[in-house]
N, C-alpha and C positions, 0 to 999 in steps of 0.2 A: 346526225351522227353517222359515221361510216359503219357499214356492216362487215367490214373486213379490216384486219390490222395490216398496215403497210408501213413498216418501220425498218430503217437500215440495220438495227441491231439483230433483226431476224436472220440476216445473212452473215453474221459473224461466223468465221470458220470454226472456232472452238464450240460454238453452240450447235452448229450443224453436225459436228462430230459427235456431240453429246446425244443429239436426237437420233443419229444413226446407231449409236451404241445401244440406246434404250428401245428404239423402234418408234417411228413416227405415229403409229396408230395407238401407242400405249401412253403417250404423254401429251399434255397441253400446257401452254403458258397460262398463268392465272394471277389475279391480284393486281398489285401496284404497277407492275411493268405494263400490263395491258391498259389499265385505267389511265396512267400518265401518258402513254403513247397516243391514246385517243384524244387527249387534251393538248397534245404537242408540248408536253413538259419533259424535262430531262428524266431519263430512266436511270435509277441508281441500283436498285436490287431486282434481280430476276428470279422468279420462283416458278417451279413446275409442279403440276399435279400428275399423278400416274396411277394406272390400274395395277401396276406391278407391286409386289410386296417389297419391303425394305431389303430383304436378303437377295431377291432377284436383281434389284437395282444395284446393290453392292457388287454382285457377281458380274453383271454385265459391264459395269464401269471398269472393274478389274480386268476383264477379258479385253477391253478396248484400250488398256493402258492408262486409264484415267484414275486419278486419286479420289477415293471416297472417304468422307469423314462422317461417322454416325453422330451427328450433332443433336438429334432429338429422336433417337431410334424408338423410344417407347411410344412416341406419338407418330411414328412412321416417317421421320425426316432424315434423309441422307444428304449431305452436302458434297457436290462435285466441285473439286478445286480446278478451275480452268484458268488459262492465261489471261482472259479478259475479266476475270473476277469470279467469285464463288456463285454457284447456283444451288438453291435449296430445292430438293426433290421430295415431295411428300405424297405418300400413298393415300388414295381416296379413303375417306373415313366418315363415320357418323358417331355422334355422341351416345354412349351407353348411359352415363350418369355425369352430372355436374353439380358443383356445390357453390358456384359463384366465384371460385378462385381457381379451380383446376377441373379438368375433365378426364373421364375415362372413355377411351375411344375404341371402336372396333373398325377394322378395315372393310372396305366394300369395293365393288367394281362399278358402282353407279355414279356417274358424273353429277347428275342432278342432286343426289343425296349428299354428296360432298359440298355442293354449292349451298344447299339449304342450311348447313351448319355455320356458315360464315356470317359476319356481322351485318354489313351493309350491301345493298344491291350493287353499288358501284365497285365493290370489291369482289363480286361473284361473277366476273366476266372471264371467260376462258377463250383461248385462241389456239387454233391448229398451228403447230410449230413450222409447218412447211407452206401451207396455203394462206395462213392468217385468218381463216374463217372463224367468226366469233360465235360463241355459244352463250346465250343469255336467257335464263329461265325465270328471272324475277324483274324484268323491265329495267335492268341496270343501265342500258344504253339510253333509254328515255330519261332516266333520272340524271345521268351524266350530262345530257344535252341541256336539261333544265337546271343544272347546278342544284340538284335536290339530294340531300343526304337522308336516306330512309333505311330503317332496319328491314331485314328480310323477315317476312311473316309478322308475327306478333312481337312488338317492340319490348313489351314487358318480359316475355319469355326469353328473348335474346339477352336481356340484361340479367335476368336471374341465372342464366347459364354462366355469365362472366360479368361481374359487377364493374370491371374496368371499362366495359363498353360505354358506360356513361361518359367518362372523360374522353374516350376515343371519339364518341359522337361529336362532342363539342370541338375537338381538334379538327375533325374532318369537316365540320360545319364552317370553321374559321378558314380552312384551306380551300374547300371546294364548294361550299354552300352559297345559296343566295337567299334573299328574304322575299316572302315570309318563310320561315323554317317549317319543317314538317311538324304539324301539330301533335300527331301521335307520338313522335319521337321525344318532343319536348315534355309532353305530359308524363310519359313513362320515366324519363330521367328525373323529373321533379319528384314523382311519387316514390321512386326507389333510391333517391339520393342517399338515404341513411345507410344503404348497403355498402357504400364506399368505406365505411368505418371498419369493415371486416378485411380490407385489403392491406397488404404490407405497405408501410409508409414509403418505402423505397419505390415501389411501383407507382404509387400515387404521385410522388415527387417527380419521377421520370416523365410521367405523362403530362404533368403540369408544366415542366420545363419545355417539353416538346411543343406544347401549345404556345407558350410565350415566345418561342423562337420563330414563329410564323410572321410574315410581313406585318399584319395588323390584327392582333388578337383582342384588341380593346372592345369592339362591339360584342364579340362572343363572350368575353369574360364578364362584361356587364350583364349580359343575358343570363349567364350562370348565376350571378348574384341575385337577379330578379327571381329566378326559379328556386332559389334556396340550395343550389348545388355547391356553390363556391364556399358557403359558410361551413359545409361539412369538411371540405379538404383544407381550407385556409380561412378559419374563422377570424383571423386578424385582418383580413383584406379590406381595403377601401379602394374601389375601382376608379375613383375619380382621377387619381394621379397617373394611371396607366395611359389613358388617352392623351394627356398632355405630353407625356414622355414620348410616345410614338410620334406625335406631331413634331416634337423637337428633333427627333432622330431623322425623320423624313425631310424636314425643312433644311437640315444641315448636312444631309447626305451621309449620315452615320449608319452603319450596318446594324440590324436588329441584334439585341443581345438578351437572352432570357434571364440571366442573373440580374442585370440592371433593371429589367422589367419586373422581376419578382420584388426587387427593392422598392419599385414604385407602388406596388400594392401594399407595402407594409409601412407602418408609422416610423418616424425617425427615432428609432429605439434600438441601439446596437445589441443590447441583451436579448431583446425579443427576436431580432434577426438571427442571432446565433441559435436560439431555440428552434426556429423554423428550419434553419439549415440542418440542424441535427435531426429534426423530425423527418425531413425529406432525404436524409442520408446523402447530403451533398459532400463533395470532396473538401479537404481541408482548405485548399486554395479558394474554392467557391464560398465556403463559410466565412473566411477572412474577408473576402471581397464584399459579400453581402453585409457583413457587420460594418465594414468601412463605409459603404454607401449609406447605411442607416445613421451614421454619425453626421449627416449632412445638416447644413443650415439653409435657410431661405436664400441667403446671399452666399454663393459659393466662393466669392473672393477672386483674387487674381489667378487666371488660368495657369500661367507658367509656374507661379509659386506653388499652386496646388499640385501640378504635375511633378515638381521637384520633390515634394513631400510624399505623395501617394503613388507616383508612377503615372504614366500616360493613361492607362486603363482606368485607374481609380479616379483620376482627374476628370476624364470624360463622363464617368458615372455621376460624379457630384455636379458637374456643370449641366449636364442634360437633365438631371432630376430637378435642378433649380431653374430650368428653362433658359440657361445662360448661353452665350455665344462661345463656340469652341474653336473658332478660326485662329486664335492666337497660337494654338498648338500645331497648326498645319505646317509641316516641314521643319518643325523646331525640334532639335535634339536636346534632351535633358543634359545640362552641363554637370561637370564635376568641380567641386570647390577646389581652387588652385593651390590651397595650402593644406598641410597636414599637421598633426600634433608635433612631429619632429621639428618642423620649421619654427614652432613657438618655443620649444625647448632650446633650440639653437640661438634664440634671441634672449636667453637668460632666465626663462621661467622654469622653475623646478618642476620636474615630472610629477604628475598627480592631478588632483581635481581642478587646480587652477588652470592647467593646460586645456582641459575639457571646457571650462567656463569661457575662456578666451576664444576658443575655437567656435563655440556656439554663438558667442556675441558677434564675431566677425561674419559668421555664416548668415545670421539674421540680417545684418546690415547689407551684405552682398545680395541676398534675396530681395530686400526692400528696394535696392537700387536697380533691380532688373538684371542681375547676373553680369556685372561688368568684368573686364579682362583681368589678367593676373597682376598687371601693374597697379590697377585700382585696388585690388585686394591687398596688396602690400601696404598701400596707404591706409587702408582700413585697419590693418593689423597694427601699424605704427600708432594710429590714433587710439586704438583700444589699449595698447600697452602704455601709452602716455597717460591715459586716464586711470591707470591702476593706482591704488593707494600706495604711498611710499612705504 
């Protein structure tokens, strides 16, 4: 593992201007941007730690003509709005008190003290903004090289400070970890799993969705079940279906989708799916989709008929959950029935329920025949009208 950060983003003009405004000796890059750069992964969010107080940060940004937003001022965070994307700048801090959900912090000028309050060693890596020199007090570089996810210090203490760290641990293990996993971390997560009940359901739901969005969360999710963690956050879950779904997605080149994967963990029960969606505070669209996926059968049926009824996304969910082939939908546009109710009225059917009945009957035959063209639909309508009682 390198002992210095050497990434193109360090030379971004807007970041160099930010460093100049704050003072290179007062700031360091920290967290995900450093970790992901060392792993040659794309960098999404850039965070800075600083010895400066939030007010001084705000003043220096203003003096440099840079926009500052007090996004988390009570915890020392000011966001600099830059052309290349926002950068969160957080004053060095240590915890005064914690209750497992929120922390009261005090500011400090000690870099190591700030690092010690973070969750995992691989997230406590700091980099000089100009030279890229790395600062590592807890062997995070060695852990990163070994693909080992390890809590800083005492794992149980870290979890007692913030119960959500249990779920964060498993998400990081799924993304960065290798096997065997850190024994102390797993033991602490298992022993303190019940503390997750004290968290907001929305936070638990968000962390669960983030885990399920990773390329292959199935082995980690199965381990959560073995350790008794999954039963606390999702007691309805059966992990056997998730591995099969991930395999089907990978086999057919379908992008991972966390809502579909959540459906794979749940039984085929739409009412139960709606309850879980409500508990996790999912959006209305996500709730509808989860419930629709839960209405699945072992045999998903004709892919195109399914897509016509449920939409492409809904059809992919049902097909993949059934382990069925999705290729029939490749490059296929969902058609529109070539006739409307007015066309039936024009053929002498009085407006009302009978028009709807005829339209549905023609539509069913059109779907069964594989969506033929307008000429064939006209014949289907003729046949349906000819069969009507006199």
